[in-house]
N, C-alpha and C positions, 0 to 999 in steps of 0.2 A: 504494500500500500504506500502511495506517494503522498507526503504531506504538502498541502498547498493552501494559499489564502483563497477562501471561497466566500463570496458575499451574495446576498439576495438583492436583486434589482427592485427598485420601487415601482411595482406593478401589481395589478389585481391578481388574485389567485385564480388560476385556470382550472376548470374541470378537466379539460384535455388539452394541455399545452403541447404544441407541436409546430413543426415546419419553420424553425428559425433560419434567418437569412441576414447577412451583413452586407450593407452597401457602403463600400469604402469611400466612395466619392462624397457622401454626405455624413460619414461617420455615424451611421444609424443602424440599429438592429431591428429586425421585424420578426414577429412570430404570431401564432394564432392560439386562440381558444376555440378548437373546432366545434365542440358542442355548444359553447356560448356564442357562436357566430360573431366573433370579434377578431380584429387584426390589431396587434399592438406594435407601437413604434417607440423605441428608446433612443434618444439623442444623447450620445456620450458627452458632447461638448457642454451641455447644460445639466445633464443628469435627469432630464425630464422624460416621463413615459406618457404616451397618449394612446387612448383606445379608440379604434375606428369601428363602429358597428357595421355589420355586413348583412345583406338580405338573406343569405343562406350559408350553409357550412362551407368552409374553405380550408385548405391544408398546405398550399404551396404559394410562395411569393418569390419572384425573381426580378432582378433589374433588367430593364430593356435599355433605357437611356435616362437622362436627367428629368424627363417629363412623365415617363410611363413605367409601369410594372406589369408583369405577367402574374395572374392568379389562377390557380386550379381550384374550382369550386365543385360542389356536389353534382352539378348538372353540365359543367362545361369548362372550357379554358377561356379566360377573359383578359382583356386589356384593362388596367386600372390607371386612371390619370391622377397623378400626385396632387395636382392643383385643387381638385374638388372631390376626389374619391369616386368619380363616376366610372361605371363599368360598361364595357361593350363586349359582346360575345365574339370570340374568334372561331371557336369550334365546339360543337356539343361533345360531351363525353358520356358515353353509355346512356344516351337519351332514352333508350328502350328499357332501361333498368332503373326505375325511380327508387327502388329499395337500396341502391348502391350510392356511394359517395367517393370522392377522391381521398387519398391518404398520402403516404410518403412520396417524394419525388425530388429530382434535382436536375439542374442543367449540366449537360456534358460539356467538356472544353470546346467542342465544335460549335456550341451555341444551340444545340437541339435539346429538347426536353424528354426526360423519362418521367412518367407519372403513373402511380399505382392507384387502383380502385379496390374497394371492398364493400361487403354488405354493411349496412348501418348497424346491424346487430352481430357483425362478424360471422355471417353465415358461411358454412364450410365451402371453401373453394369458389366463392361467388365473385371474386375479383380477378384482376389481370394487371399486367404492366404494359404501358403503351409508350410509343415514341412519337414525338410531334415536332414538326419543323416550321410551324406557322401556317402551313397550308394543308398538310396531310397528316393523318393519324394512322399509325401501324400498330398492330398487336404484336408484342414481343413474347410474352409469357402468359399463359392462361392458368386457370384453376389455382389462383392464389387466394388464401384466406385473409391474411393481414400483411400487405406488402410494406416492407420497411428496408432500411439500410441501403437505399439507392445512393450510390456514390461511385466515383471514378478515380483511377490512378492519375497522377499528374500529367502523364503523356497521353491520356485518353485511350490507351490500348486495352485497358481492363475495366470491366464494369462489375459492380457488386450489387447484390440484392438479397433480401431475406423474406421468408414467410415466418412471421413471429409465431404463428400457430404451430408450425413444424419445428421451430427453434433451430433453424439452419440458415447460415449465410452462404450463398453461392457466389462464384466469380465466373466471368465469361469473357472471352477474347472479343475485342471490338475493332471496327474500322475507326481509327482516330479522326478521320476527316468527317465522319457522319454520326458516330456514336451507335451505329447499328452492329448487332452481334455478327461475328464471322465464325463462331464455333458454338459448341454446346456447353451449357453450364456444368461446373463441377463444384463439389462441396469444398468450402473454404474454412468455415467454423461450425462447430456443433455445440450443443448445450454444455458438454463437459469442459469446454474451453472458457466458460464464463467464471471468473475467479470468485465472485460473490453470489453466484446463482442468478436466477431470473430468466428473462427472455430477451433475445436480440430485438432491439427496437431501432431507432434511427442511428445512422452512422455518417461520418464525414472522413475524408482522407486529408492528410497534411502534405507538406512540400516534400517529405521524404517517402511518401507512399504508405505511411502507417494508416491503418483504418481504425478510427476511434468510434466505439459503439457505446450507446447509452442502453443499459440493461434494465428493462421494465421489470420491476419486482426485485431488482438487485441493488438499487440505490447507488449506482456507480457509473463511471465512464472508463472504459479500458481501451488501450491502444495495442493493436496487433500488427506485427511486421508482415510484409508480403508473403513470408513463408509460414504464416499463421502463428508465429511465436508471440506470446504475451510479453509486452514491453513495460507498460505502466498501468496502474489503476488508481483512479481518484474516487474516493467515496463522496457522495452527495447527500445532503440532509433531506432527502425525499425518496421514498422507496420506488415510486413509479417514475423513474427518469425516462425521458422519451426521445429527445433528439439533441445533438450538439451542433454548433457551428463556431468557426473561428471569428473573433472580433478584435477591434483595435487597429490602429494604423500600422502596427508591426505584425498584426495577426498572431500575437503571442498569448492571447487570452481565449478562453472558450466559454461561450454561452450555452447553457443547458436548460431545456424546458422540462417540466414535470407535470403530473396529473393526480387528481383525486378521483377520477372516474371509477365507478364500481364500488366505492367505499361505503360502508355503513357509517352512521354517526360515530360509533365507537372506533372504527378504523381511522376516521378522519382525526379524531382526538388523539389516537395513538401515533399518528404520522403528521404532526402539525406543520411540517415543511412541504407537504404534498401540494402541488399545484402552483408553486412559486417558480420563478425563473432565476437561475443562478449564474454567477460569473466566476470562473476558475482562473486564477492567475498561476498558470503552470509552466510558464516559459516555453510555450509551444512553438512549433515551426509551421504555422498554418499557411494555407494558400487561399487566395481570394475566390469567392463564389463566381462562377462564370455567368456572364450576362446572356440572356436569351436573344438570339438573332432572328428577327422576323424575316419571313420570305420577302424577296426583293419587291414584289408587286405590292405587298402590304406596307413595306417601309416607305414606298414612294407616295402612298396616299395617307399614311398615318400622321 
């Protein structure tokens, strides 16, 4: 276990905190309360946190440019304008499955999006993982129950994803120019690899290619080398840690979301840190989140 300075950010407690993203240009972190239908924005320069209500559940936010963000919501992929928070639909996502919603996702270094879906009640194998380039959506992997840990090696040649229900993280070879798979997935991590137990939830990779995973039920974030070796573990004061991202101008800190979803009143009292968002000063070697690149025809009219 690695000792580090861990602080709680000044933000509302989330029932299901998820999907953190850091915009280096504005020195701001963004994350969601999926169930609470809210997008949070923390400005490091002032230490202020703002909550932006959403009309439906959402789980992913990514930078496009200084004016726009990409949001994955329960019924589609949207453009969000920073000036007023207005949303415009880019593409429907499983429009024929209203019982599903978006979950974990991340932008590949090529600028294309991977986004996972799942049943709103985590129905068995109801979800999938998709690829999106601003124009086309392709199905990558089917029969996923709870898609998580979507992230990529720094060179874009390896993709990672998990099914939390199966408690396995897979890796797959990718075309670095598109983020599309060029091989079949193979097992990268299994339940036995989690040092404090729990389930593989969200992950992010750093500049050295280490995969940092938040363990749901394990109250921790652990770094794994490309050969699956455990490198470091940080304990977090919330059992249901959900997803990490690197923040700060040097990308040497880590923001970690958490949740109290599924807790009884007694469980919430026993885990008072659950649902808050934390900052770990762990001297990380992070890498910036990739921006989403819109298809040329959309960029010209956007």
